[in-house]
C-alpha positions as CSV (number, residue, x, y, z in Angstrom):
1,M,0.0,0.0,0.0
2,K,2.8,2.4,0.8
3,N,4.4,1.7,-2.6
4,I,1.2,2.6,-4.4
5,N,0.9,5.9,-2.4
6,K,4.5,6.8,-3.2
7,S,3.9,6.1,-6.9
8,L,0.8,8.2,-7.0
9,L,2.5,11.0,-5.2
10,L,5.5,10.9,-7.6
11,L,3.1,10.9,-10.6
12,L,1.2,13.9,-9.2
13,I,4.5,15.8,-8.6
14,F,5.7,15.1,-12.2
15,A,2.3,16.2,-13.6
16,V,2.5,19.5,-11.7
17,I,6.1,20.2,-12.8
18,F,5.3,19.5,-16.4
19,S,2.2,21.7,-16.3
20,L,4.1,24.6,-14.7
21,F,6.9,24.5,-17.2
22,G,4.6,24.2,-20.2
23,C,6.0,20.9,-21.6
24,S,3.6,20.8,-24.4
25,G,6.0,19.1,-26.8
26,R,5.5,21.8,-29.4
27,R,8.6,23.0,-31.1
28,F,7.2,26.4,-32.2
29,K,5.6,29.0,-29.9
30,E,3.6,31.9,-31.4
31,D,5.1,34.4,-28.9
32,D,8.6,33.5,-30.0
33,I,7.8,34.1,-33.7
34,I,5.3,37.0,-34.0
35,G,7.3,40.2,-34.8
36,L,10.3,38.5,-36.4
37,T,11.1,38.8,-40.1
38,S,11.0,35.7,-42.3
39,A,14.8,35.9,-42.5
40,E,15.1,35.8,-38.7
41,I,12.8,32.8,-38.5
42,I,14.7,31.0,-41.3
43,E,18.0,31.7,-39.4
44,K,16.6,30.3,-36.2
45,Y,14.6,27.3,-37.6
46,G,15.9,26.6,-41.1
47,E,14.2,26.8,-44.5
48,F,10.4,26.5,-44.6
49,D,9.0,23.1,-45.6
50,R,5.9,24.8,-47.2
51,P,6.5,28.2,-48.6
52,Q,3.4,29.6,-50.2
53,G,5.0,32.7,-51.7
54,K,8.2,33.8,-53.4
55,L,11.3,34.9,-51.5
56,G,12.0,38.6,-52.3
57,E,15.3,40.0,-53.5
58,D,15.8,41.3,-50.0
59,G,15.5,37.7,-48.6
60,L,12.0,38.2,-47.1
61,Y,8.7,36.5,-47.7
62,R,5.9,39.2,-47.9
63,N,2.1,38.9,-48.0
64,C,2.1,35.2,-47.8
65,A,2.2,32.2,-45.4
66,C,5.0,29.7,-44.9
67,G,5.2,26.7,-42.7
68,Y,7.2,24.0,-41.0
69,L,6.1,20.3,-41.1
70,I,5.1,19.2,-37.6
71,S,3.8,15.7,-38.4
72,E,3.7,13.7,-41.6
73,A,0.5,12.1,-43.0
74,K,-0.2,8.7,-41.4
75,T,-2.3,5.9,-42.9
76,G,-4.1,3.6,-40.5
77,Y,-7.1,1.3,-40.4
78,L,-9.6,4.2,-40.2
79,G,-8.1,6.2,-43.0
80,T,-5.3,8.8,-43.5
81,T,-4.6,11.7,-41.2
82,P,-3.3,14.7,-43.1
83,P,0.1,16.2,-42.4
84,E,0.2,19.1,-39.9
85,Y,2.2,22.3,-40.4
86,F,3.0,25.3,-38.2
87,M,2.0,28.1,-40.6
88,I,3.3,31.6,-40.2
89,T,1.6,34.6,-42.0
90,F,3.8,37.5,-43.1
91,D,2.6,41.1,-43.7
92,E,3.7,43.5,-46.5
93,N,6.9,44.2,-44.5
94,G,7.9,40.5,-44.2
95,I,7.1,40.4,-40.5
96,A,5.3,37.5,-38.9
97,C,1.9,38.7,-37.8
98,Y,-0.1,35.4,-37.3
99,C,0.7,31.8,-36.6
100,K,-1.4,28.6,-36.4
101,Y,-1.1,24.8,-36.4
102,E,-2.9,23.6,-39.5
103,K,-3.7,20.1,-41.0
104,V,-3.3,20.3,-44.8
105,V,-5.6,18.0,-46.8
């Protein structure tokens, strides 16, 4: 009985620690990206997996969205789940103004 109580207590402690430190498993966080230029984001995370616009002569994506692959498409018994991307929308100045996780069909 004491071992079960110790195990439950340890499990509760780990759950509290993970929730406090925000261990969501997500690589990208909106607050870290909004306000950066596309060049700064590429420098930090690498080239985009899904650019939906053209790179300008100044090295910035403008008025478009670009994304990083989060999870690939998976085929299972109940069908296929589409790939998921972290999409970043850039304004006319090449600055990230909006981010979202998106499944692409």
